mmCIF file of the N, C-alpha and C atoms, coordinates in Angstrom:
data_MODEL
# 
_entry.id   MODEL 
# 
loop_
_atom_site.group_PDB 
_atom_site.id 
_atom_site.type_symbol 
_atom_site.label_atom_id 
_atom_site.label_alt_id 
_atom_site.label_comp_id 
_atom_site.label_asym_id 
_atom_site.label_entity_id 
_atom_site.label_seq_id 
_atom_site.pdbx_PDB_ins_code 
_atom_site.Cartn_x 
_atom_site.Cartn_y 
_atom_site.Cartn_z 
_atom_site.occupancy 
_atom_site.B_iso_or_equiv 
_atom_site.pdbx_formal_charge 
_atom_site.auth_seq_id 
_atom_site.auth_comp_id 
_atom_site.auth_asym_id 
_atom_site.auth_atom_id 
_atom_site.pdbx_PDB_model_num 
ATOM 1   N N  . MET A 1 1  ? -72.646  -39.659 -6.446  1.00 0.00 ? 1  MET A N  1 
ATOM 2   C CA . MET A 1 1  ? -72.655  -38.932 -5.209  1.00 0.00 ? 1  MET A CA 1 
ATOM 3   C C  . MET A 1 1  ? -72.926  -39.912 -4.075  1.00 0.00 ? 1  MET A C  1 
ATOM 4   N N  . ALA A 1 2  ? -72.071  -39.935 -3.087  1.00 0.00 ? 2  ALA A N  1 
ATOM 5   C CA . ALA A 1 2  ? -72.222  -40.831 -1.951  1.00 0.00 ? 2  ALA A CA 1 
ATOM 6   C C  . ALA A 1 2  ? -73.275  -40.292 -0.989  1.00 0.00 ? 2  ALA A C  1 
ATOM 7   N N  . ASN A 1 3  ? -73.880  -41.192 -0.213  1.00 0.00 ? 3  ASN A N  1 
ATOM 8   C CA . ASN A 1 3  ? -74.923  -40.778 0.729   1.00 0.00 ? 3  ASN A CA 1 
ATOM 9   C C  . ASN A 1 3  ? -74.435  -39.761 1.742   1.00 0.00 ? 3  ASN A C  1 
ATOM 10  N N  . GLU A 1 4  ? -73.163  -39.836 2.145   1.00 0.00 ? 4  GLU A N  1 
ATOM 11  C CA . GLU A 1 4  ? -72.652  -38.882 3.120   1.00 0.00 ? 4  GLU A CA 1 
ATOM 12  C C  . GLU A 1 4  ? -72.501  -37.478 2.532   1.00 0.00 ? 4  GLU A C  1 
ATOM 13  N N  . ASP A 1 5  ? -72.565  -37.345 1.213   1.00 0.00 ? 5  ASP A N  1 
ATOM 14  C CA . ASP A 1 5  ? -72.486  -36.043 0.561   1.00 0.00 ? 5  ASP A CA 1 
ATOM 15  C C  . ASP A 1 5  ? -73.842  -35.341 0.501   1.00 0.00 ? 5  ASP A C  1 
ATOM 16  N N  . ILE A 1 6  ? -74.904  -36.052 0.845   1.00 0.00 ? 6  ILE A N  1 
ATOM 17  C CA . ILE A 1 6  ? -76.244  -35.482 0.769   1.00 0.00 ? 6  ILE A CA 1 
ATOM 18  C C  . ILE A 1 6  ? -76.563  -34.748 2.063   1.00 0.00 ? 6  ILE A C  1 
ATOM 19  N N  . THR A 1 7  ? -76.949  -33.488 1.940   1.00 0.00 ? 7  THR A N  1 
ATOM 20  C CA . THR A 1 7  ? -77.338  -32.705 3.095   1.00 0.00 ? 7  THR A CA 1 
ATOM 21  C C  . THR A 1 7  ? -78.827  -32.875 3.316   1.00 0.00 ? 7  THR A C  1 
ATOM 22  N N  . LYS A 1 8  ? -79.207  -33.219 4.540   1.00 0.00 ? 8  LYS A N  1 
ATOM 23  C CA . LYS A 1 8  ? -80.613  -33.393 4.869   1.00 0.00 ? 8  LYS A CA 1 
ATOM 24  C C  . LYS A 1 8  ? -81.153  -32.084 5.426   1.00 0.00 ? 8  LYS A C  1 
ATOM 25  N N  . ILE A 1 9  ? -82.284  -31.667 4.899   1.00 0.00 ? 9  ILE A N  1 
ATOM 26  C CA . ILE A 1 9  ? -82.953  -30.455 5.362   1.00 0.00 ? 9  ILE A CA 1 
ATOM 27  C C  . ILE A 1 9  ? -84.327  -30.870 5.877   1.00 0.00 ? 9  ILE A C  1 
ATOM 28  N N  . ASN A 1 10 ? -84.578  -30.600 7.158   1.00 0.00 ? 10 ASN A N  1 
ATOM 29  C CA . ASN A 1 10 ? -85.871  -30.956 7.726   1.00 0.00 ? 10 ASN A CA 1 
ATOM 30  C C  . ASN A 1 10 ? -86.952  -30.032 7.175   1.00 0.00 ? 10 ASN A C  1 
ATOM 31  N N  . CYS A 1 11 ? -88.081  -30.620 6.865   1.00 0.00 ? 11 CYS A N  1 
ATOM 32  C CA . CYS A 1 11 ? -89.207  -29.845 6.358   1.00 0.00 ? 11 CYS A CA 1 
ATOM 33  C C  . CYS A 1 11 ? -90.499  -30.524 6.784   1.00 0.00 ? 11 CYS A C  1 
ATOM 34  N N  . THR A 1 12 ? -91.579  -29.796 6.638   1.00 0.00 ? 12 THR A N  1 
ATOM 35  C CA . THR A 1 12 ? -92.900  -30.319 6.946   1.00 0.00 ? 12 THR A CA 1 
ATOM 36  C C  . THR A 1 12 ? -93.692  -30.372 5.641   1.00 0.00 ? 12 THR A C  1 
ATOM 37  N N  . THR A 1 13 ? -94.324  -31.503 5.397   1.00 0.00 ? 13 THR A N  1 
ATOM 38  C CA . THR A 1 13 ? -95.136  -31.624 4.194   1.00 0.00 ? 13 THR A CA 1 
ATOM 39  C C  . THR A 1 13 ? -96.594  -31.851 4.585   1.00 0.00 ? 13 THR A C  1 
ATOM 40  N N  . THR A 1 14 ? -97.483  -31.234 3.833   1.00 0.00 ? 14 THR A N  1 
ATOM 41  C CA . THR A 1 14 ? -98.914  -31.396 4.033   1.00 0.00 ? 14 THR A CA 1 
ATOM 42  C C  . THR A 1 14 ? -99.526  -31.804 2.698   1.00 0.00 ? 14 THR A C  1 
ATOM 43  N N  . VAL A 1 15 ? -100.223 -32.937 2.712   1.00 0.00 ? 15 VAL A N  1 
ATOM 44  C CA . VAL A 1 15 ? -100.857 -33.449 1.506   1.00 0.00 ? 15 VAL A CA 1 
ATOM 45  C C  . VAL A 1 15 ? -102.362 -33.214 1.624   1.00 0.00 ? 15 VAL A C  1 
ATOM 46  N N  . THR A 1 16 ? -102.942 -32.603 0.599   1.00 0.00 ? 16 THR A N  1 
ATOM 47  C CA . THR A 1 16 ? -104.379 -32.394 0.543   1.00 0.00 ? 16 THR A CA 1 
ATOM 48  C C  . THR A 1 16 ? -104.915 -33.138 -0.672  1.00 0.00 ? 16 THR A C  1 
ATOM 49  N N  . ILE A 1 17 ? -105.878 -34.029 -0.417  1.00 0.00 ? 17 ILE A N  1 
ATOM 50  C CA . ILE A 1 17 ? -106.486 -34.803 -1.494  1.00 0.00 ? 17 ILE A CA 1 
ATOM 51  C C  . ILE A 1 17 ? -107.931 -34.315 -1.636  1.00 0.00 ? 17 ILE A C  1 
ATOM 52  N N  . LEU A 1 18 ? -108.268 -33.811 -2.811  1.00 0.00 ? 18 LEU A N  1 
ATOM 53  C CA . LEU A 1 18 ? -109.560 -33.171 -3.047  1.00 0.00 ? 18 LEU A CA 1 
ATOM 54  C C  . LEU A 1 18 ? -110.296 -33.823 -4.205  1.00 0.00 ? 18 LEU A C  1 
ATOM 55  N N  . ASN A 1 19 ? -111.587 -34.016 -4.015  1.00 0.00 ? 19 ASN A N  1 
ATOM 56  C CA . ASN A 1 19 ? -112.459 -34.448 -5.100  1.00 0.00 ? 19 ASN A CA 1 
ATOM 57  C C  . ASN A 1 19 ? -112.967 -33.172 -5.759  1.00 0.00 ? 19 ASN A C  1 
ATOM 58  N N  . THR A 1 20 ? -112.500 -32.892 -6.963  1.00 0.00 ? 20 THR A N  1 
ATOM 59  C CA . THR A 1 20 ? -112.855 -31.644 -7.643  1.00 0.00 ? 20 THR A CA 1 
ATOM 60  C C  . THR A 1 20 ? -114.309 -31.622 -8.093  1.00 0.00 ? 20 THR A C  1 
ATOM 61  N N  . PHE A 1 21 ? -114.945 -32.781 -8.160  1.00 0.00 ? 21 PHE A N  1 
ATOM 62  C CA . PHE A 1 21 ? -116.345 -32.859 -8.592  1.00 0.00 ? 21 PHE A CA 1 
ATOM 63  C C  . PHE A 1 21 ? -117.297 -32.545 -7.433  1.00 0.00 ? 21 PHE A C  1 
ATOM 64  N N  . THR A 1 22 ? -116.980 -33.094 -6.233  1.00 0.00 ? 22 THR A N  1 
ATOM 65  C CA . THR A 1 22 ? -117.871 -32.912 -5.076  1.00 0.00 ? 22 THR A CA 1 
ATOM 66  C C  . THR A 1 22 ? -117.350 -31.886 -4.077  1.00 0.00 ? 22 THR A C  1 
ATOM 67  N N  . GLY A 1 23 ? -116.060 -31.577 -4.138  1.00 0.00 ? 23 GLY A N  1 
ATOM 68  C CA . GLY A 1 23 ? -115.462 -30.661 -3.168  1.00 0.00 ? 23 GLY A CA 1 
ATOM 69  C C  . GLY A 1 23 ? -115.018 -31.336 -1.879  1.00 0.00 ? 23 GLY A C  1 
ATOM 70  N N  . LYS A 1 24 ? -115.171 -32.636 -1.798  1.00 0.00 ? 24 LYS A N  1 
ATOM 71  C CA . LYS A 1 24 ? -114.797 -33.369 -0.592  1.00 0.00 ? 24 LYS A CA 1 
ATOM 72  C C  . LYS A 1 24 ? -113.277 -33.426 -0.452  1.00 0.00 ? 24 LYS A C  1 
ATOM 73  N N  . VAL A 1 25 ? -112.796 -33.183 0.783   1.00 0.00 ? 25 VAL A N  1 
ATOM 74  C CA . VAL A 1 25 ? -111.371 -33.330 1.106   1.00 0.00 ? 25 VAL A CA 1 
ATOM 75  C C  . VAL A 1 25 ? -111.231 -34.645 1.870   1.00 0.00 ? 25 VAL A C  1 
ATOM 76  N N  . TYR A 1 26 ? -110.378 -35.526 1.366   1.00 0.00 ? 26 TYR A N  1 
ATOM 77  C CA . TYR A 1 26 ? -110.185 -36.836 1.978   1.00 0.00 ? 26 TYR A CA 1 
ATOM 78  C C  . TYR A 1 26 ? -109.131 -36.757 3.074   1.00 0.00 ? 26 TYR A C  1 
ATOM 79  N N  . LYS A 1 27 ? -109.315 -37.582 4.118   1.00 0.00 ? 27 LYS A N  1 
ATOM 80  C CA . LYS A 1 27 ? -108.349 -37.578 5.221   1.00 0.00 ? 27 LYS A CA 1 
ATOM 81  C C  . LYS A 1 27 ? -107.058 -38.314 4.853   1.00 0.00 ? 27 LYS A C  1 
ATOM 82  N N  . ASP A 1 28 ? -107.163 -39.255 3.907   1.00 0.00 ? 28 ASP A N  1 
ATOM 83  C CA . ASP A 1 28 ? -105.974 -39.995 3.486   1.00 0.00 ? 28 ASP A CA 1 
ATOM 84  C C  . ASP A 1 28 ? -106.249 -40.707 2.157   1.00 0.00 ? 28 ASP A C  1 
ATOM 85  N N  . GLU A 1 29 ? -105.241 -41.395 1.658   1.00 0.00 ? 29 GLU A N  1 
ATOM 86  C CA . GLU A 1 29 ? -105.356 -42.091 0.377   1.00 0.00 ? 29 GLU A CA 1 
ATOM 87  C C  . GLU A 1 29 ? -106.341 -43.249 0.447   1.00 0.00 ? 29 GLU A C  1 
ATOM 88  N N  . ALA A 1 30 ? -106.438 -43.883 1.620   1.00 0.00 ? 30 ALA A N  1 
ATOM 89  C CA . ALA A 1 30 ? -107.363 -45.011 1.770   1.00 0.00 ? 30 ALA A CA 1 
ATOM 90  C C  . ALA A 1 30 ? -108.801 -44.541 1.591   1.00 0.00 ? 30 ALA A C  1 
ATOM 91  N N  . GLU A 1 31 ? -109.144 -43.397 2.178   1.00 0.00 ? 31 GLU A N  1 
ATOM 92  C CA . GLU A 1 31 ? -110.499 -42.865 2.028   1.00 0.00 ? 31 GLU A CA 1 
ATOM 93  C C  . GLU A 1 31 ? -110.773 -42.487 0.568   1.00 0.00 ? 31 GLU A C  1 
ATOM 94  N N  . ARG A 1 32 ? -109.772 -41.911 -0.088  1.00 0.00 ? 32 ARG A N  1 
ATOM 95  C CA . ARG A 1 32 ? -109.901 -41.572 -1.512  1.00 0.00 ? 32 ARG A CA 1 
ATOM 96  C C  . ARG A 1 32 ? -110.173 -42.821 -2.339  1.00 0.00 ? 32 ARG A C  1 
ATOM 97  N N  . ASP A 1 33 ? -109.352 -43.849 -2.112  1.00 0.00 ? 33 ASP A N  1 
ATOM 98  C CA . ASP A 1 33 ? -109.497 -45.097 -2.871  1.00 0.00 ? 33 ASP A CA 1 
ATOM 99  C C  . ASP A 1 33 ? -110.848 -45.761 -2.613  1.00 0.00 ? 33 ASP A C  1 
ATOM 100 N N  . GLU A 1 34 ? -111.313 -45.690 -1.373  1.00 0.00 ? 34 GLU A N  1 
ATOM 101 C CA . GLU A 1 34 ? -112.609 -46.261 -1.030  1.00 0.00 ? 34 GLU A CA 1 
ATOM 102 C C  . GLU A 1 34 ? -113.723 -45.559 -1.816  1.00 0.00 ? 34 GLU A C  1 
ATOM 103 N N  . ASP A 1 35 ? -113.628 -44.243 -1.930  1.00 0.00 ? 35 ASP A N  1 
ATOM 104 C CA . ASP A 1 35 ? -114.636 -43.486 -2.670  1.00 0.00 ? 35 ASP A CA 1 
ATOM 105 C C  . ASP A 1 35 ? -114.586 -43.819 -4.157  1.00 0.00 ? 35 ASP A C  1 
ATOM 106 N N  . ILE A 1 36 ? -113.385 -43.921 -4.710  1.00 0.00 ? 36 ILE A N  1 
ATOM 107 C CA . ILE A 1 36 ? -113.242 -44.255 -6.137  1.00 0.00 ? 36 ILE A CA 1 
ATOM 108 C C  . ILE A 1 36 ? -113.796 -45.653 -6.421  1.00 0.00 ? 36 ILE A C  1 
ATOM 109 N N  . ASN A 1 37 ? -113.520 -46.598 -5.516  1.00 0.00 ? 37 ASN A N  1 
ATOM 110 C CA . ASN A 1 37 ? -113.921 -47.991 -5.727  1.00 0.00 ? 37 ASN A CA 1 
ATOM 111 C C  . ASN A 1 37 ? -115.374 -48.273 -5.341  1.00 0.00 ? 37 ASN A C  1 
ATOM 112 N N  . ASN A 1 38 ? -116.044 -47.311 -4.723  1.00 0.00 ? 38 ASN A N  1 
ATOM 113 C CA . ASN A 1 38 ? -117.431 -47.493 -4.307  1.00 0.00 ? 38 ASN A CA 1 
ATOM 114 C C  . ASN A 1 38 ? -118.342 -47.343 -5.526  1.00 0.00 ? 38 ASN A C  1 
ATOM 115 N N  . PRO A 1 39 ? -119.077 -48.403 -5.886  1.00 0.00 ? 39 PRO A N  1 
ATOM 116 C CA . PRO A 1 39 ? -119.945 -48.315 -7.067  1.00 0.00 ? 39 PRO A CA 1 
ATOM 117 C C  . PRO A 1 39 ? -121.153 -47.394 -6.862  1.00 0.00 ? 39 PRO A C  1 
ATOM 118 N N  . ASN A 1 40 ? -121.418 -47.005 -5.610  1.00 0.00 ? 40 ASN A N  1 
ATOM 119 C CA . ASN A 1 40 ? -122.561 -46.135 -5.320  1.00 0.00 ? 40 ASN A CA 1 
ATOM 120 C C  . ASN A 1 40 ? -122.238 -44.654 -5.485  1.00 0.00 ? 40 ASN A C  1 
ATOM 121 N N  . THR A 1 41 ? -120.968 -44.331 -5.764  1.00 0.00 ? 41 THR A N  1 
ATOM 122 C CA . THR A 1 41 ? -120.590 -42.943 -6.029  1.00 0.00 ? 41 THR A CA 1 
ATOM 123 C C  . THR A 1 41 ? -120.146 -42.832 -7.480  1.00 0.00 ? 41 THR A C  1 
ATOM 124 N N  . GLY A 1 42 ? -120.200 -41.644 -8.009  1.00 0.00 ? 42 GLY A N  1 
ATOM 125 C CA . GLY A 1 42 ? -119.746 -41.435 -9.387  1.00 0.00 ? 42 GLY A CA 1 
ATOM 126 C C  . GLY A 1 42 ? -118.297 -41.006 -9.457  1.00 0.00 ? 42 GLY A C  1 
ATOM 127 N N  . THR A 1 43 ? -117.583 -41.125 -8.342  1.00 0.00 ? 43 THR A N  1 
ATOM 128 C CA . THR A 1 43 ? -116.204 -40.649 -8.274  1.00 0.00 ? 43 THR A CA 1 
ATOM 129 C C  . THR A 1 43 ? -115.278 -41.518 -9.116  1.00 0.00 ? 43 THR A C  1 
ATOM 130 N N  . THR A 1 44 ? -114.474 -40.859 -9.938  1.00 0.00 ? 44 THR A N  1 
ATOM 131 C CA . THR A 1 44 ? -113.434 -41.543 -10.700 1.00 0.00 ? 44 THR A CA 1 
ATOM 132 C C  . THR A 1 44 ? -112.094 -40.916 -10.337 1.00 0.00 ? 44 THR A C  1 
ATOM 133 N N  . LYS A 1 45 ? -111.023 -41.558 -10.736 1.00 0.00 ? 45 LYS A N  1 
ATOM 134 C CA . LYS A 1 45 ? -109.699 -41.011 -10.425 1.00 0.00 ? 45 LYS A CA 1 
ATOM 135 C C  . LYS A 1 45 ? -109.472 -39.671 -11.118 1.00 0.00 ? 45 LYS A C  1 
ATOM 136 N N  . ASP A 1 46 ? -110.216 -39.399 -12.172 1.00 0.00 ? 46 ASP A N  1 
ATOM 137 C CA . ASP A 1 46 ? -110.097 -38.112 -12.862 1.00 0.00 ? 46 ASP A CA 1 
ATOM 138 C C  . ASP A 1 46 ? -110.661 -36.955 -12.048 1.00 0.00 ? 46 ASP A C  1 
ATOM 139 N N  . HIS A 1 47 ? -111.466 -37.271 -11.041 1.00 0.00 ? 47 HIS A N  1 
ATOM 140 C CA . HIS A 1 47 ? -112.038 -36.243 -10.168 1.00 0.00 ? 47 HIS A CA 1 
ATOM 141 C C  . HIS A 1 47 ? -111.082 -35.846 -9.040  1.00 0.00 ? 47 HIS A C  1 
ATOM 142 N N  . ILE A 1 48 ? -109.979 -36.542 -8.899  1.00 0.00 ? 48 ILE A N  1 
ATOM 143 C CA . ILE A 1 48 ? -109.092 -36.366 -7.750  1.00 0.00 ? 48 ILE A CA 1 
ATOM 144 C C  . ILE A 1 48 ? -107.941 -35.424 -8.081  1.00 0.00 ? 48 ILE A C  1 
ATOM 145 N N  . LYS A 1 49 ? -107.709 -34.498 -7.148  1.00 0.00 ? 49 LYS A N  1 
ATOM 146 C CA . LYS A 1 49 ? -106.578 -33.581 -7.258  1.00 0.00 ? 49 LYS A CA 1 
ATOM 147 C C  . LYS A 1 49 ? -105.792 -33.693 -5.956  1.00 0.00 ? 49 LYS A C  1 
ATOM 148 N N  . GLN A 1 50 ? -104.485 -33.771 -6.066  1.00 0.00 ? 50 GLN A N  1 
ATOM 149 C CA . GLN A 1 50 ? -103.639 -33.879 -4.880  1.00 0.00 ? 50 GLN A CA 1 
ATOM 150 C C  . GLN A 1 50 ? -102.641 -32.741 -4.876  1.00 0.00 ? 50 GLN A C  1 
ATOM 151 N N  . ASP A 1 51 ? -102.621 -31.990 -3.779  1.00 0.00 ? 51 ASP A N  1 
ATOM 152 C CA . ASP A 1 51 ? -101.667 -30.897 -3.605  1.00 0.00 ? 51 ASP A CA 1 
ATOM 153 C C  . ASP A 1 51 ? -100.712 -31.261 -2.480  1.00 0.00 ? 51 ASP A C  1 
ATOM 154 N N  . ILE A 1 52 ? -99.449  -30.894 -2.650  1.00 0.00 ? 52 ILE A N  1 
ATOM 155 C CA . ILE A 1 52 ? -98.452  -31.123 -1.614  1.00 0.00 ? 52 ILE A CA 1 
ATOM 156 C C  . ILE A 1 52 ? -97.794  -29.790 -1.291  1.00 0.00 ? 52 ILE A C  1 
ATOM 157 N N  . LEU A 1 53 ? -97.860  -29.420 -0.016  1.00 0.00 ? 53 LEU A N  1 
ATOM 158 C CA . LEU A 1 53 ? -97.230  -28.200 0.471   1.00 0.00 ? 53 LEU A CA 1 
ATOM 159 C C  . LEU A 1 53 ? -95.990  -28.598 1.259   1.00 0.00 ? 53 LEU A C  1 
ATOM 160 N N  . VAL A 1 54 ? -94.840  -28.062 0.877   1.00 0.00 ? 54 VAL A N  1 
ATOM 161 C CA . VAL A 1 54 ? -93.588  -28.341 1.576   1.00 0.00 ? 54 VAL A CA 1 
ATOM 162 C C  . VAL A 1 54 ? -93.149  -27.061 2.261   1.00 0.00 ? 54 VAL A C  1 
ATOM 163 N N  . GLN A 1 55 ? -92.988  -27.115 3.577   1.00 0.00 ? 55 GLN A N  1 
ATOM 164 C CA . GLN A 1 55 ? -92.548  -25.961 4.349   1.00 0.00 ? 55 GLN A CA 1 
ATOM 165 C C  . GLN A 1 55 ? -91.140  -26.231 4.867   1.00 0.00 ? 55 GLN A C  1 
ATOM 166 N N  . VAL A 1 56 ? -90.224  -25.358 4.483   1.00 0.00 ? 56 VAL A N  1 
ATOM 167 C CA . VAL A 1 56 ? -88.828  -25.474 4.899   1.00 0.00 ? 56 VAL A CA 1 
ATOM 168 C C  . VAL A 1 56 ? -88.540  -24.351 5.877   1.00 0.00 ? 56 VAL A C  1 
ATOM 169 N N  . SER A 1 57 ? -87.869  -24.680 6.975   1.00 0.00 ? 57 SER A N  1 
ATOM 170 C CA . SER A 1 57 ? -87.560  -23.681 7.986   1.00 0.00 ? 57 SER A CA 1 
ATOM 171 C C  . SER A 1 57 ? -86.535  -22.678 7.445   1.00 0.00 ? 57 SER A C  1 
ATOM 172 N N  . PRO A 1 58 ? -86.448  -21.492 8.046   1.00 0.00 ? 58 PRO A N  1 
ATOM 173 C CA . PRO A 1 58 ? -85.420  -20.526 7.623   1.00 0.00 ? 58 PRO A CA 1 
ATOM 174 C C  . PRO A 1 58 ? -84.013  -21.108 7.711   1.00 0.00 ? 58 PRO A C  1 
ATOM 175 N N  . LYS A 1 59 ? -83.766  -21.924 8.731   1.00 0.00 ? 59 LYS A N  1 
ATOM 176 C CA . LYS A 1 59 ? -82.450  -22.565 8.864   1.00 0.00 ? 59 LYS A CA 1 
ATOM 177 C C  . LYS A 1 59 ? -82.194  -23.491 7.672   1.00 0.00 ? 59 LYS A C  1 
ATOM 178 N N  . GLY A 1 60 ? -83.207  -24.254 7.277   1.00 0.00 ? 60 GLY A N  1 
ATOM 179 C CA . GLY A 1 60 ? -83.069  -25.142 6.129   1.00 0.00 ? 60 GLY A CA 1 
ATOM 180 C C  . GLY A 1 60 ? -82.856  -24.368 4.842   1.00 0.00 ? 60 GLY A C  1 
ATOM 181 N N  . LEU A 1 61 ? -83.541  -23.225 4.697   1.00 0.00 ? 61 LEU A N  1 
ATOM 182 C CA . LEU A 1 61 ? -83.355  -22.396 3.499   1.00 0.00 ? 61 LEU A CA 1 
ATOM 183 C C  . LEU A 1 61 ? -81.943  -21.823 3.442   1.00 0.00 ? 61 LEU A C  1 
ATOM 184 N N  . ASN A 1 62 ? -81.400  -21.447 4.600   1.00 0.00 ? 62 ASN A N  1 
ATOM 185 C CA . ASN A 1 62 ? -80.025  -20.939 4.632   1.00 0.00 ? 62 ASN A CA 1 
ATOM 186 C C  . ASN A 1 62 ? -79.036  -22.003 4.199   1.00 0.00 ? 62 ASN A C  1 
ATOM 187 N N  . VAL A 1 63 ? -79.241  -23.234 4.668   1.00 0.00 ? 63 VAL A N  1 
ATOM 188 C CA . VAL A 1 63 ? -78.357  -24.346 4.271   1.00 0.00 ? 63 VAL A CA 1 
ATOM 189 C C  . VAL A 1 63 ? -78.466  -24.574 2.766   1.00 0.00 ? 63 VAL A C  1 
ATOM 190 N N  . LEU A 1 64 ? -79.677  -24.573 2.251   1.00 0.00 ? 64 LEU A N  1 
ATOM 191 C CA . LEU A 1 64 ? -79.881  -24.775 0.819   1.00 0.00 ? 64 LEU A CA 1 
ATOM 192 C C  . LEU A 1 64 ? -79.233  -23.661 0.004   1.00 0.00 ? 64 LEU A C  1 
ATOM 193 N N  . ASN A 1 65 ? -79.364  -22.424 0.463   1.00 0.00 ? 65 ASN A N  1 
ATOM 194 C CA . ASN A 1 65 ? -78.763  -21.280 -0.211  1.00 0.00 ? 65 ASN A CA 1 
ATOM 195 C C  . ASN A 1 65 ? -77.238  -21.420 -0.258  1.00 0.00 ? 65 ASN A C  1 
ATOM 196 N N  . LYS A 1 66 ? -76.627  -21.824 0.847   1.00 0.00 ? 66 LYS A N  1 
ATOM 197 C CA . LYS A 1 66 ? -75.164  -22.012 0.884   1.00 0.00 ? 66 LYS A CA 1 
ATOM 198 C C  . LYS A 1 66 ? -74.727  -23.106 -0.079  1.00 0.00 ? 66 LYS A C  1 
ATOM 199 N N  . LEU A 1 67 ? -75.489  -24.191 -0.123  1.00 0.00 ? 67 LEU A N  1 
ATOM 200 C CA . LEU A 1 67 ? -75.151  -25.284 -1.034  1.00 0.00 ? 67 LEU A CA 1 
ATOM 201 C C  . LEU A 1 67 ? -75.237  -24.843 -2.487  1.00 0.00 ? 67 LEU A C  1 
ATOM 202 N N  . MET A 1 68 ? -76.274  -24.067 -2.814  1.00 0.00 ? 68 MET A N  1 
ATOM 203 C CA . MET A 1 68 ? -76.438  -23.600 -4.196  1.00 0.00 ? 68 MET A CA 1 
ATOM 204 C C  . MET A 1 68 ? -75.322  -22.630 -4.581  1.00 0.00 ? 68 MET A C  1 
ATOM 205 N N  . LYS A 1 69 ? -74.927  -21.744 -3.663  1.00 0.00 ? 69 LYS A N  1 
ATOM 206 C CA . LYS A 1 69 ? -73.828  -20.823 -3.947  1.00 0.00 ? 69 LYS A CA 1 
ATOM 207 C C  . LYS A 1 69 ? -72.533  -21.579 -4.164  1.00 0.00 ? 69 LYS A C  1 
ATOM 208 N N  . ALA A 1 70 ? -72.284  -22.584 -3.342  1.00 0.00 ? 70 ALA A N  1 
ATOM 209 C CA . ALA A 1 70 ? -71.069  -23.386 -3.494  1.00 0.00 ? 70 ALA A CA 1 
ATOM 210 C C  . ALA A 1 70 ? -71.080  -24.118 -4.830  1.00 0.00 ? 70 ALA A C  1 
ATOM 211 N N  . GLN A 1 71 ? -72.233  -24.637 -5.228  1.00 0.00 ? 71 GLN A N  1 
ATOM 212 C CA . GLN A 1 71 ? -72.342  -25.347 -6.500  1.00 0.00 ? 71 GLN A CA 1 
ATOM 213 C C  . GLN A 1 71 ? -72.113  -24.375 -7.667  1.00 0.00 ? 71 GLN A C  1 
ATOM 214 N N  . ASN A 1 72 ? -72.639  -23.162 -7.565  1.00 0.00 ? 72 ASN A N  1 
ATOM 215 C CA . ASN A 1 72 ? -72.445  -22.178 -8.623  1.00 0.00 ? 72 ASN A CA 1 
ATOM 216 C C  . ASN A 1 72 ? -70.985  -21.800 -8.765  1.00 0.00 ? 72 ASN A C  1 
ATOM 217 N N  . LYS A 1 73 ? -70.271  -21.656 -7.637  1.00 0.00 ? 73 LYS A N  1 
ATOM 218 C CA . LYS A 1 73 ? -68.836  -21.344 -7.686  1.00 0.00 ? 73 LYS A CA 1 
ATOM 219 C C  . LYS A 1 73 ? -68.065  -22.456 -8.374  1.00 0.00 ? 73 LYS A C  1 
ATOM 220 N N  . THR A 1 74 ? -68.443  -23.714 -8.058  1.00 0.00 ? 74 THR A N  1 
ATOM 221 C CA . THR A 1 74 ? -67.781  -24.851 -8.685  1.00 0.00 ? 74 THR A CA 1 
ATOM 222 C C  . THR A 1 74 ? -68.032  -24.870 -10.188 1.00 0.00 ? 74 THR A C  1 
ATOM 223 N N  . ASN A 1 75 ? -69.281  -24.579 -10.575 1.00 0.00 ? 75 ASN A N  1 
ATOM 224 C CA . ASN A 1 75 ? -69.620  -24.550 -11.999 1.00 0.00 ? 75 ASN A CA 1 
ATOM 225 C C  . ASN A 1 75 ? -68.892  -23.420 -12.729 1.00 0.00 ? 75 ASN A C  1 
ATOM 226 N N  . ASP A 1 76 ? -68.765  -22.257 -12.094 1.00 0.00 ? 76 ASP A N  1 
ATOM 227 C CA . ASP A 1 76 ? -68.076  -21.122 -12.703 1.00 0.00 ? 76 ASP A CA 1 
ATOM 228 C C  . ASP A 1 76 ? -66.588  -21.432 -12.924 1.00 0.00 ? 76 ASP A C  1 
ATOM 229 N N  . LYS A 1 77 ? -65.977  -22.127 -11.972 1.00 0.00 ? 77 LYS A N  1 
ATOM 230 C CA . LYS A 1 77 ? -64.558  -22.475 -12.094 1.00 0.00 ? 77 LYS A CA 1 
ATOM 231 C C  . LYS A 1 77 ? -64.347  -23.491 -13.212 1.00 0.00 ? 77 LYS A C  1 
ATOM 232 N N  . SER A 1 78 ? -65.281  -24.410 -13.383 1.00 0.00 ? 78 SER A N  1 
ATOM 233 C CA . SER A 1 78 ? -65.118  -25.438 -14.424 1.00 0.00 ? 78 SER A CA 1 
ATOM 234 C C  . SER A 1 78 ? -65.306  -24.849 -15.829 1.00 0.00 ? 78 SER A C  1 
ATOM 235 N N  . LYS A 1 79 ? -66.016  -23.722 -15.931 1.00 0.00 ? 79 LYS A N  1 
ATOM 236 C CA . LYS A 1 79 ? -66.224  -23.081 -17.232 1.00 0.00 ? 79 LYS A CA 1 
ATOM 237 C C  . LYS A 1 79 ? -65.010  -22.261 -17.665 1.00 0.00 ? 79 LYS A C  1 
ATOM 238 N N  . ALA A 1 80 ? -64.183  -21.868 -16.696 1.00 0.00 ? 80 ALA A N  1 
ATOM 239 C CA . ALA A 1 80 ? -63.045  -21.004 -17.007 1.00 0.00 ? 80 ALA A CA 1 
ATOM 240 C C  . ALA A 1 80 ? -61.912  -21.782 -17.639 1.00 0.00 ? 80 ALA A C  1 
# 
């Protein structure tokens, strides 16, 4: 698949990094790494949970829906 065949859909992503042991939410990966590497804390990488929320606009969802329908039609024709 060539790059010009890829449809870009704008979205917003939010990353939340949480220490499941202490409940602390880190502002970024650097703060997380600093806590893990700090010998004065008991934090290990096993205490870390990372969630990613992806928000797609209604316009982006419509584009994605059209692409999926077109792909399904192509797949149905190839099966016949």
